[in-house]
N, C-alpha and C positions, 0 to 999 in steps of 0.2 A: 726963464722958462723952466728953470729948475723948480722954482717955487710953484708953478702951475702944475707941473707933473707931480710934485709932492702932494699938492692939494688934491689932485685927482686920485692919487693912490690912497690918501687918507680917506677920502669920501668913499672910495671903493671898499676899503676895509670896514668902514662903519656900515656901509650898505650890506656887506656880507654878514656882519655881526647881527644886524637888525633882521636879516632874512633867517639867520640861524635861530634867533630868538623867536621870531614869528613862527618858524617851522616847528620849533619845540613847543610853543604855546598852541599851535594849531593841531598838535597831535591828539591822542585820545585823552579826554579830560578825566575819565574814570581812573586812569593810571597816574594821574597827577596827585602826588601825596599831599599837596596843599589843600585839596578839596575833599579828602577822605572824611573828616568829621561831618561836613555838610551832606555828603552822600549817604553816610551811615544814618544820619537823622532822618532824611527823606525815605530811606529804605525802611526804617522802623515805622514811620508814619504810614507808608504805603501798605506794609504788612498788617498793621493794626486795622487800617480801613478795610482791607481785603478780608481780614478775619471777621470783623463785625458784619460786613455785608454778607459773607458766606454763612456765618452762624445765625444771623437774624432773618435773612431773606431766603437764600438759596437752599441751605441745608434743611430748614423746616419744610419747604416745598418738596424737596426730594424725598424726605422722610414720609410726608403725607402721601406722595405718589406710590412709594414702596409699600406703605401700609395698605393703601387702597388696592394695589395689585395683589398683595398677599391675601386680603379679604376676598377679592374676586376669585382668586385661585382656590381658596378654601371653599367658598360657596359653590364654585363650579365642580370641585371634586365631590362635595357632598351631594350636589344635584346629580352628578354622574353615578354615584353609588346608589342613590335612590332610584334613578332610572334603570340601573342594572338590576336592582332588586325587583322592580316592577317587571322588567323583561323576563327575569327568571320565573316570577309568579305567573306571568302570561304564558310562558312556555310550558310550565307545569299544568296550567289550566287547559291549554291546547292539547297536551299529551293525554290528559285525563278525558277530555271531551272526545278525542280521537279513539281512545280505548273504549269508551262507552258507546260510541257510534259503531265501532267494529263489533262489540258484543251485541248491540241491538240488531245490526245487520245479520249476524250469525243466528240470532234468535228468530228473526223474521224468515231467514232462509230455512231454518229448521222447521218452523211452523208451516211455511209454504210446502216444504217437502213432505211433511206429515199429512197436510191437507191433500196434496196431490196423490200421495200413497193411499189415503183413505178413499178418495174418489176412484182411484184405479182399482182398489180392492172391491169397491161397490160395483164398478163397471164390470170387473172380471166375474164377480159373483152373479150379476145379472146375465152376463153373456153365457156363463156356464149353465145357469138355470134355463136360459133360452135354448142353448145347445142340447141340454138334457131333455127338455120338453120336445124339441124337434126330433131328437134321436128316438125318444119314446114313440112319438107320432110316426116317425119313419119305420121303426120296428113293427108298430101295429099295422101300418099300411103294408109293409112287406109280408107280415104274417097273414093279413087279409088276402094279399095278392097270392101268396103261396097256397093258402087254403082254397082260394078261388081257382088257382091253377091246378091244384090237385083234383078238385072237383071237376074242372074242365077236362083234365087228362083222363080222369075216370070216365067221364061221359063220352069223350072221344074214343077211349080204349073200348068201352062197351059197344059203341056204335061200330067201330072198326071190326071188333071181334064178331059181332052179329053179321056184318056184311061179308067178312071173310068166310065165316061158317056157311053163310047163305050161298057164297060163290062155290064152295065145295059141295054143296047140296045137302048139308046137315043143318039140323035145327037144334037150338038149345034154348032153354027158357031163360028169362031175364035174371032170375035168382041165381042160377048156376054161373052165368056170365059175370055177374057182379061179384060173386064169391071168388071166381078165378082171377079177375082183375085186381081185387083187393089183396089177395094172397100174393100175387106177383109184385104189386107195388110195395108191399112190406118187405120184400126181399127174399 
């Protein structure tokens, strides 16, 4: 039995050694110094392939996109400057048109005011002429009425004097009554 237990112990030691070897071999192969030259070779190949793919395919595409963007930005800035210039010109034209419209409105208002003033002056002159004419007619009518009233007063005064003298029993001739009434009316 001793030989069986020795055999089992030996097999167990070999099994442990194999496991340790397998555990060491199953570790990280990147850190296995025996594979460094192979890893370095494939690293260099991968980097060269990546360099050529980037330099021949990706970087030219990126460069063309950047150039296209820069061109678009430059064109947009130029278009914006042009539109800004047009906006400034349009604003200047608007301000000038506004100033001209205001001047024209003031001119029209001044002309209308002058026209209205001229019509008002004409109407005032016509009204003053009519008033003067009516005043002259009224003064003439008043003078005629006064003259008629004076004559009527003289006639009434003569008749009244004649009747009064007749009531007192005296008589006077028409000439002396007229002279007396005229003298009294003069003051």
